[in-house]
Every structure is written in structure tokens, then in C-alpha cells.
C-alpha positions in Angstrom: 30.3 61.4 1.6 28.9 58.0 2.5 26.7 56.5 -0.3 23.2 55.3 0.4 24.1 51.8 -0.7 27.0 51.7 1.9 24.7 52.8 4.7 22.2 50.1 3.6 25.0 47.5 3.6 26.1 48.4 7.1 22.5 48.3 8.4 22.0 44.9 6.7 25.1 43.5 8.3 24.2 44.8 11.8 20.6 43.4 11.4 21.9 40.0 10.3 24.4 39.9 13.2 21.7 40.8 15.6 19.3 38.2 14.2 22.0 35.5 14.4 22.7 36.4 18.0 19.0 36.3 18.8 18.7 32.9 17.2 21.7 31.6 19.2 20.4 32.9 22.5 17.0 31.4 21.7 18.5 28.0 20.9 20.4 28.0 24.2 17.3 29.0 26.2 14.9 26.8 24.3 16.8 23.9 22.7 15.2 22.1 19.8 13.9 18.7 20.9 14.9 15.9 18.6 12.3 13.7 20.4 9.4 16.1 21.0 7.3 13.4 22.6 9.9 11.6 24.7 11.0 8.2 23.5 9.4 6.9 20.3 8.4 3.3 20.0 7.3 2.0 16.6 4.9 -0.9 16.7 5.4 -2.6 13.3 2.6 -5.1 12.8 -0.6 -6.3 11.3 -4.3 -6.0 12.4 -3.4 -7.0 15.9 -1.3 -3.8 16.2 -3.5 -1.7 13.9 -6.6 -2.1 16.1 -8.9 -3.9 13.7 -12.6 -3.8 14.7 -11.8 -1.6 17.7 -12.4 2.0 18.7 -9.2 3.9 18.7 -9.1 4.1 22.5 -9.2 0.3 22.7 -6.4 -0.3 20.2 -3.1 -1.8 21.2 -0.9 1.2 20.6 -3.2 3.6 22.5 -3.5 1.2 25.5 0.2 0.4 25.5 1.1 4.1 25.6 -1.4 4.7 28.4 0.0 1.7 30.4 3.6 2.9 30.0 2.6 6.4 31.1 1.0 4.9 34.2 4.3 3.3 34.9 6.0 6.7 34.6 7.4 6.2 31.1 6.7 9.0 28.6 6.7 7.0 25.4 5.0 7.8 22.1 3.8 4.5 20.7 3.5 4.9 16.9 0.9 2.7 15.2 2.7 1.0 12.4 0.1 -1.7 12.0 -1.6 -2.6 8.7 -4.5 -5.0 8.7 -3.9 -8.1 6.6 -0.1 -7.5 6.4 2.2 -10.5 6.1 5.9 -10.4 7.0 6.5 -9.5 3.3 4.2 -6.5 3.6 6.0 -5.4 6.8 9.3 -5.7 5.0 8.1 -3.8 2.0 7.1 -0.7 4.0 9.9 -0.8 6.6 11.7 2.2 5.2 8.5 4.2 5.2 7.7 3.2 8.7 11.2 4.2 9.9 10.7 7.7 8.5 9.1 8.5 11.9 12.6 8.1 13.3 11.7 5.7 16.2 14.1 5.0 19.1 12.8 1.5 19.5 10.7 -1.0 17.5 8.3 -3.7 18.5 8.0 -6.2 15.6 4.6 -8.0 15.6 4.3 -9.8 12.3 3.7 -13.3 11.2 0.1 -14.1 12.1 -1.2 -13.7 8.6 1.7 -15.8 7.3 0.4 -18.6 9.5 -3.2 -18.1 8.6 -2.4 -18.3 4.9 -0.1 -21.3 5.4 2.9 -19.5 3.9 6.2 -21.3 3.8 7.9 -20.7 7.2 11.2 -20.3 5.4 9.8 -17.2 3.7 8.5 -15.9 7.0 12.0 -16.4 8.4 13.7 -14.6 5.5 11.3 -11.6 5.7 11.7 -11.2 9.4 15.5 -11.7 9.2 15.7 -8.8 6.7 13.6 -6.6 9.0 15.8 -7.4 12.0 19.0 -7.0 10.0 17.9 -3.5 8.9 17.0 -2.5 12.4 20.3 -3.8 13.7 22.2 -1.9 11.0 20.4 1.3 12.1 21.2 0.6 15.8 17.5 0.5 16.7 16.8 -1.9 19.7 14.0 -4.4 19.0 11.4 -6.4 20.9 10.3 -9.3 18.7 6.9 -10.7 19.4 6.4 -14.3 18.5 3.4 -16.0 17.0 2.1 -19.6 16.9 0.8 -21.4 13.8 -2.9 -22.3 13.7 -3.2 -25.9 14.9 -5.2 -27.0 11.8 -2.0 -26.7 9.6 -0.5 -29.8 11.1 2.3 -30.6 13.5 5.2 -30.4 11.0 4.1 -26.9 9.8 3.6 -25.8 13.4 7.0 -26.9 14.5 8.8 -25.1 11.6 6.7 -22.0 11.9 6.9 -21.7 15.7 10.6 -22.1 15.7 11.2 -19.1 13.4 10.7 -16.4 16.1 12.9 -17.7 19.0 15.6 -18.7 16.6 15.7 -15.2 15.0 15.6 -13.5 18.4 18.7 -15.5 19.4 20.4 -15.0 16.0 20.0 -11.2 16.0 20.3 -10.8 19.8 17.0 -9.0 20.3 14.6 -9.1 23.2 11.8 -11.7 22.7 8.2 -12.0 23.8 7.3 -15.6 22.9 3.6 -15.2 22.0 1.8 -11.9 21.3 -1.6 -13.4 22.0 -0.6 -15.0 25.2 -3.6 -15.4 27.5 -6.0 -14.2 24.9 -5.9 -16.7 22.0 -8.9 -19.0 22.0 -10.5 -17.2 25.0 -14.0 -16.3 23.8 -14.6 -13.4 26.1 -11.4 -11.7 25.1 -11.9 -11.9 21.3 -14.3 -10.4 18.8 -16.9 -12.5 17.0 -14.4 -13.7 14.4 -12.5 -15.5 17.2 -9.2 -14.1 15.8 -8.9 -10.5 16.8 -8.9 -9.5 20.5 -11.6 -7.1 21.7 -10.8 -4.2 24.0 -10.5 -6.4 27.1 -8.3 -8.8 25.1 -6.0 -6.0 24.1 -5.8 -4.9 27.7 -4.7 -8.4 28.7 -2.0 -8.4 26.0 -0.8 -5.0 27.1 -0.6 -6.1 30.8 1.6 -9.0 29.9 3.9 -7.2 27.4 4.5 -3.9 29.3 7.2 -5.4 31.5 9.1 -6.5 28.4 8.7 -3.1 26.8 10.0 -1.4 29.9 13.0 -3.8 29.9 13.7 -2.8 26.3 13.6 0.9 27.2 15.8 0.4 30.3 18.3 -1.9 28.6 18.6 0.5 25.6 19.7 3.3 27.9 16.6 5.4 27.2 15.2 5.3 30.8 16.3 8.9 31.5 14.7 10.1 28.3 11.5 8.3 29.0 11.0 8.9 32.7 9.9 12.5 33.3 
């Protein structure tokens, strides 16, 4: 005579086997997407990335994502901007920012270092550590450069401005020379503070930087994942 416990054991084994088979079939028919939103681009930056003083729809990451989509690239642009952040702040929260598991990173940091007159050697060291970490992780980078405020003098400007192109060459990353190209000092493209771009200013930035972002995607071998 078969015991009740034995019958229950057989039923449990049959149920578990059937469940496992169902899960396997489901996984084949509906594979889990490691990148649910296509390619992920982390924009690690300060207020220029965060969208200070702007409606969300006017912010850099939202406009960049929309512009890429209009070019046929399905890219989720992650807003990793924190207003007021220096390169030290960006470095301090890098690990946290990378928890979003981005495929690519746009580094836009340094404006606040220049505004505060911080030692360019410190800016260089912070950015170097950021780029070194990303290189170790195998994450392709687009480094956006920044220029020092002219009131800090020629010597400071030369040392500060040289940081970005030199690091781009040292770490062999793509380089966009000046994030505010075509927008800095243009009254109609900036907010009342004369520092932060308005919605139109952000659109101008996006228009100029999109080709560089597309090149980053294509050169990184992610075109097939991004283009739907």
C-alpha cells in the first residue's frame, strides 16, 4: 500500500518539474531584457545636466533623449545631474550613479570647479579617477569640456581649459570640447542669471552634441541595440 506521504511526494515532484518546464518555455518565448529601454546613457553632471530652473520637458536629458529618438536611436538618457556639483561631488557619487547599469556615460562636470576657482590640478585628478573607473568597467565615455570664467585670469584659464582635452587623449575617450558651445554668453539662450541655459539654449546644446553621442553609440558597437 502506497503511503499518503509518498503520493504527496510524487505529486510535488511532478508539479515542480512542470513548473520548471513552463518557466523554461516562457523564458525562450519571452526572454528577459537586460536593457528594458534599449541602450542606457548616463549623463553624469551638474546643474547643466540636471535642468536647473527648467521645466522637466526643457531639461538636457529629456531633450537629448527626444533628439536621439528622432534620429532613430532608442536610448534612455538617465539624468545623473546634481545642481552645484563639482568634479569632487561627481566622483563621490559615481558608484551610486553606476547602479543604474548604464551602457555609456556622458561626463559633464567642471563648471562649478571653474566658478569657484578651484585648483585645476584637483579638477584633473577627480576627472581622471572618474574616467579610470569607467575604463575599468569597460563603459565607453563622451567627455564634455568646459572653459574657465575669463575673470580668473589667463594663467588659470590656460591650466583649467587644458584639463579636458588632455584627459580625453590620456584615457582615449571621445571628446566634445565645450558643453556650452554656441550658448555661453548669448543672452537670449540663457536664464536671467546668465549662467544656466534656458529651454532654447538647451535645444542648441543638444543640436550640437547629438552627432557626438550618436558616434559614441555607433563606435561602441551598440547601434543594433539602439536602432529599432
